[in-house]
N, C-alpha and C positions, 0 to 999 in steps of 0.2 A: 403533427398531422400525417406526415409520411409514415411514422412508426405505426399509427393507428390503421392506416390503409394497408400497411404491410402485414399487420397481425390479422386483418380481416379478409385479405384477398390473396396473400402470397404464402405466409407461414401459418395459415389456419390449419390446425390438426383436424383431419376428417377421416371417417372410416372408408376403407377401400372397397367395401361391399355395396355401396350405393350405386344404383343403376341410373338409366336415363330419365326415369320418372322424377328424380331429384334435380334434374337439370332444367326442368320447366320453370322454376322460379327465376333463374338467370335469364332465360329467354323471355319470360314475361316482363322482367325489368327492362330489357333492351327494347322490346316492342312498345312498352309504355313511353320510354324516352323518345322513340321515333314518332309516336303519336303526338307527344307534346311539341316536338320540333315542327312537324308538318302542320299541326293545329295553329301554332303561333304564326307561321308564315301565311296560312290561309286567313287568319284573323286580320292581317294587314289589308287584305283585299275585300273583306266582307263589310257589308253595310247593314246595320240592324234597323232597317226600316221596312215595315210590312208591305209597303207599296212597290219597293224596288229590290228587296233581298233575293227573291227568286230569280229575277232577270240578271242580277249581278252574279249570282252563283253560276247560272247557265253561261253567261258571257265569258267569265274568266276561265270556265272549263273549255270553251270553244276557241278562245283567242290564242291560247298558247299551249303547246304540248307539255311544257314544264308544269304549268298550273293544273292541267288536266291530270297529269301523273300524280301531283301532290294530292288533289282532291280524291281521286279513286284509290290511291294508296291509303289515304286516311279512312276511306269507307271500308276497304278490304281489311285494313289493319285492325279495326275494332271487331270485325268478325273473327279474325284469327286470335285476337286478344281474349275473347270470350271462350273460344275453343280451348286455349291454353289454360284459362282460369278454371274451366270445368275439369280438365285433366288434373290440374294442380290440386283443386279442392277434393276431387274424387280420390286421389292418392292420399291426401291428408285424412279423409274420413276412413279410408280402408285401413290405414295404419294408426288410427286413433291419435292423430296429431293434436286433437283438442285437449288432450291431457297436458300439453304444454300451454298453459293458460295464457300467458302473456303473448306468445307468438300467435295463438289462435284468435285471441280477442282483436289484436291489431289487424290480422289478416281478414277477419270477418268484417271489420269496419271498412277495410279497403274494398272488399267485395261490394258492399252497399254503396260506397262512394263511386266506384267504377260504374255501377248500374245508373246512378244519378247522373254521372258524367255522360254516359252513352245516351240517356234519355234526353238530356238538354241539347246534346249535339244533334240528335235526330230531328229536333224541332227547328233548328236554325235555318235550313234551306227553304223553309216556308212553302213546301209543296203540299199537294192535296192530302197525302196520307199522313204527313207529319202534323199538319194542322188538326185533322180530325182525331188522330191518336192522342194528341195533347188535350183536345177538348174532352174526350171520353175519360182519360185517365185522371185529369185534374178535377173532373166532376165528382170523383170519389172523395176528394178533400171537402168539397161543398156539402157532401152528405153526412159529414160528421156531426153529431148532436152538439148543440149549444155554441161551440167555437168554430164550427165548420165554415160558415159563411164569412166570418172575419178572416180566418186563415186564407181562405180562397182568394179574397180580395187582395191580400198582401202577396200571394203567390203569383197571380196572373195580372195584378195591377189594375183591376176593374171588375166589371160584372161578367166578362167573358174574355176569351183569348183575343188579344188585340196586338197592335204594334208595341204597346208598353210591355206586354209579356215578352216579346222578342228581345227587347233591350235587357230585361232582367235575366232572361235565359242566357244571353251571351255573357253577361257578367259572371253568373254562376258557373258557366261552362269553363271559362278561363281560370277562375279562382280554384275550382275543384281540381284542375290538372296539377297545379303546383302543390296543393294540399296532399294529393295522392303521392307525388314524388317524395315529399317529406315523410309521410307515413311508411313508404317503402323502405326508407333508411332506418326508421324505428323498427320495422318488421325484421329487417336484416340484423339489427343489433340484438334483438331478443333471441333470434334464431341462433346466432353465434354464441350468445351468452348461455343459453340453456341446452344446446345440443340438438341433434336430429331425432326424428321419431322412428328412424330405421330400427326394426326389431333386432338386428344384428349389431347395432352400435352400442358400445359401452364407453360412456364419457370418461370414466375413471381408469380405464385400461389403455395402455399404449401398444398392445400386442398387434392390433390390426389398423393402426393409425398411419396415414401418410399426409404429406403437405398438400394443400389445395392446388398450388402451382408446382409443377406443370401438369400433374396428373389429370386434374378436373377442369382446369381452364381450357385445355385442348378439347376435352369431352363436351363442355358447355358450348364452346365456340363452334364445334362441329355440328351440334344439333341446331344452333342458331342459324348457321349458314345454310343448312339443309331446308329449314322452314322458310328462311328468307328467299331462297331460290324458288320454293313453291309459291310464295306470295307474289314474286315478280312474274312468274309464269302465269298465275291467275290474273294479274294486272294487265298483261299484254295480250292474253288470249280471250278471256271472258270477264272483262271488268264489271259488267252489270249483272253477273250471275245471280246475286242475292238482292238486287235492287228492284223494288216493286215498280210495276208500270205506272202506278199513280204518282211515283216520285218525279215523273217528268211532266206533271201537270201542276200549274200554279194553284195555290190554296184558293178555294171558292167556298164562302160561307153558305151559299144557297144550294150547293150541290154536294150531297153526301155520297161517299163511295159505296159501292155495293157491299163490300165487306171491309170493315175497319179492323186493322190488326197492326200490332207493333212489329219490330224486328224479331227474328227467330229466337234470340236469346232471352226475350221477355215473354214468349208465347206460353210457356208453362204457367207463369204467374197470371197471365191474361186469361187463360182457360179456367184457372181457379177462381178468379175474380168474377167472371161472368156466369159461372155455372150455378151460383146461388142467386135467387131472385132479388135479395136485398143487397145493396152495395156494401152496407156495413158488414153483412154476413160474409161476403167474399173477402173483404179486407181483413176480417178476423181470422179467416181460414189461412190467408197468406201470412199474416203475422204469426200465427201458431206454428206454421212450417218454419219460418225464419228463426223464431225463438228456440224451437226444438233443435234446429240445425246448429244454432250458436251455443247452446248450453254446454259448457265443459263437463265432462264426467270421467270417472275412472272405470274402465271396463273390467268385468269379472272374468270373461273368457278370452281365449287367445285370438289374435287377429286371423289365424288360420282355421278357426273352428268352422265346421260345416254350417251350423245354424247362422253364425254371424255373416259368413260369406253369402249364404242364400238370401238373407235380409238385405245385405248391401246391393246385390245385383237386382233384387226386386225393386229397390229404391231407384236404381239407375233406369230400369225398364219403365217404371211408372212415370218418371220425369220425362223420358223421351216420348212416351205415349201422350202425355199432356202437352208436350211441345207440338206434336202432330195435331192433336185435337184443338189446339188454339188456332189452327189455320182453317178448321171446318166451320161451316155456317152454324150459328147458335140455334139449333133446332133438335128435336128428337130424332135419333137416339143419342146424338153427340153430347147433349147437355147431361143426360142421365149417366152416361159413361164418365164424363168429366167429374160429376159429383162423387161417384164411387171411387174413381182413381185418386181424386184429391184427398178424400178422407183417408183412403188407404195409405197414401204417401205420407200424410201427417202422422198416422199411427205407426208406420214402419220406421220413420226417422226417430220417433220417440223410443220404439222398441230397440232400435240399433244402439241408441245411447245407453240403454239400460243393460244390454247384454254384456 
């Protein structure tokens, strides 16, 4: 066991040319472990009962500075986690990491699981926005032809979002965290087995190879400490910066919020879902984007070609624009712009994989 750890963490041969963009994988792993630890501690205090869960969350946040820090660090941590994921995936797309099929497949599954983990965690406090976001997004499952109603009943535990849903969501949220940790180890194994996607890295040559420790352990730890310092500053200065005001109101089935929207990291998908009049149409659009994003391919052009870089940054711009449009009220002209940008995003990601 010690020799395995030594080969993968200390004596691992690695190219000296990799920059800080390759350190985000380590920082992601560290933040995911912190999220698991804080989540486990918070689960000791949580009660999965729709009548008291909101008051329990508010009370343990107000009763102790330690539990307040834990809860808000967990909230801020998931936001930072998705920022790191987007940077990590953006770098992977830019340098065609999807040509490393095993690493890419496991990484893409991890991305889907982290989204599921974040969505289930968002429901747990049972506040106004989480309840209605869960109601809107799970209704898409109910709209599936033939099997939709059956799957919906198994997902929510009845005919609508109730206390039974909350118990199922808690179980899924806890289990997914440990599944993600296991898949991270598999992801690391495939990465070290197949090598990096760095264009300057030659796996068969030893001319530019150094050991991972201490050259890159220091580099990774420095980036982690810098980001952690930023997170702690965020926690102590503006802890509710990205918390919606509806999150401080208990879920009310008879009172719909003026604007129902998920967290910012789901806004692009939310904009794509609601820009199509049919729920199935929006779901198909999102699935097309995810499938084209996942499909491994072998690029014909260089990662530094002007055409390829232009398409990549157009994809980034469209995704950011859809994230903003997801916050806008679903009316003209926002819906029309969402439709155009959504179709363009799907076409651009397909074109990027073919270049």
